[in-house]
N, C-alpha and C positions, 0 to 999 in steps of 0.2 A: 504494500500499499504506500502511496505517496501522499503527504500532507502538503497542502499549498496554502500559504499564508501571505496575505498582502495587507499592508496598511496604507492609508491614504490621508491626504489633507485635501480640503476642498478650497476653491477659490474664495477670496474675500467677497462678502455680500450675499453668498449663497446661504439660504435657510438650511442649516446643517441637519436638523432633525427631519425636515420634510425631504431633503435630498437622500439621506440614509434610508428613509422609508421607502422611497421610490426605487432606489437601488436594489434593496432587499426584494421588493415586490417583482422586479424584473430578473433577478439572478437565481434566487432560491427556487422558483418553479422549474428551473432547467434540470434539477436532479430527476433522473429517470427518463429524460429526453435526450440527453447527450451520453453516448456510450462511455463507460468507465467513471463517469461522475457519481460518486456514491453519497456524498453529503456536502451540503454548503449552508453556511450562516453568515449573515452580514449583521454587524452590531456597531452601534455608536460607541465611540471612545471618549473618555473625558479627561484624558492626560496625554499630551504628546502629539497625537494625531487625531483625525476627526472620525475615522471608522476603520474597522478591521474586517476582512473577508477570511474566513477559514473554510477550507473545502478538502475533501478526501477523494483520491482517484485510485483506481487499480494499479496503474503503471505510470512511469514518467512519460511514455508515449501518449497515454490518454490526456495528460495535462497539455502536452503540445497540440493534440487534436482539438481539445476544448477551446483553446485560445483562438484557433482559426475556424471553429465550427460556425455556420451561418446563424444558428440560434444565439450563440453568444455575441456575435457581431451585432445582430439586430437588438439585443438587450442593451448593449453598450451605447448604442446610438441614442438612447433616451437619457443618458447621464454623463457621457464622456466629457462633454463640455463644462461640467462642474469641477472636474479634477484638476488639482494644482500639482500635487506630488505623489509618487507611488514607489513603495519599496516592497519587494517580494522575496520570499524564501521557500524552496521546496526541499523536502528531505523524505527519504524512505524509512519505513518502520517494518 
């Protein structure tokens, strides 16, 4: 299994609670629709960054395929313009 963790900051002026709710509503339903994506949660953070995305995949190849998957790309189109910074880490367990 691969754990995929990403932390984000949002651009100034963005309603952070509303943005994170929108992001979660677009990304979390992808579980079961994208092969290899087993779990995903998006949560608001209160220190350091604005929100974190935690997800689990079967393999590193599944993470790569998720990034390019049309459903993921469509979901991102709803909120990508809110994002200021992004840092990610993947590791196998």
